[in-house]
C-alpha positions in Angstrom: -14.3 -20.0 212.4 -14.9 -23.1 210.9 -18.0 -25.2 210.8 -18.1 -27.6 213.4 -20.1 -30.8 213.2 -22.2 -32.3 215.7 -21.4 -35.4 217.7 -23.6 -38.2 217.0 -25.2 -37.8 220.3 -25.8 -34.2 220.1 -27.3 -34.9 216.6 -29.5 -37.6 218.2 -30.7 -34.8 220.9 -31.3 -32.3 218.0 -33.6 -34.6 216.1 -35.2 -36.0 219.1 -36.3 -32.8 220.7 -37.4 -31.6 217.1 -39.8 -34.6 216.8 -41.2 -34.0 220.5 -42.2 -30.6 219.8 -43.5 -31.7 216.7 -45.6 -34.3 218.4 -46.7 -31.9 221.1 -48.1 -29.7 218.5 -50.0 -32.1 216.8 -51.4 -33.7 219.8 -53.3 -30.4 221.2 -56.7 -30.0 220.2 -57.8 -26.7 221.8 -61.4 -27.1 221.2 -63.8 -29.1 219.3 -64.7 -27.5 216.1 -62.1 -25.0 215.8 -59.2 -24.4 213.3 -56.6 -26.6 215.4 -58.9 -29.6 215.2 -56.5 -32.7 213.8 -57.6 -34.0 210.3 -59.4 -37.3 210.0 -56.6 -38.8 208.2 -53.8 -38.2 211.3 -52.6 -41.2 212.8 -53.0 -39.8 216.2 -56.8 -39.5 215.6 -56.6 -43.2 214.2 -55.0 -44.2 217.2 -57.2 -42.5 219.5 -60.4 -44.2 217.8 -59.1 -47.7 218.3 -58.2 -47.0 221.8 -61.7 -45.6 222.4 -63.5 -48.7 221.0 -61.0 -51.2 223.0 -61.9 -49.5 226.0 -65.6 -49.6 225.2 -65.0 -53.1 224.3 -62.9 -54.2 227.7 -65.8 -52.4 229.9 
């Protein structure tokens, strides 16, 4: 049986689902101080800090 190429839509779905799984893995902080804590230079951590700052200024 020959190797079949994925159609563009299927390739896109495969990539999207892989990125979603990666995002969910990165976004899970089980508990503070644990090994699963996000790195300080993570983009998600930076975004959360900025959002917290903006929310505090809006109050």
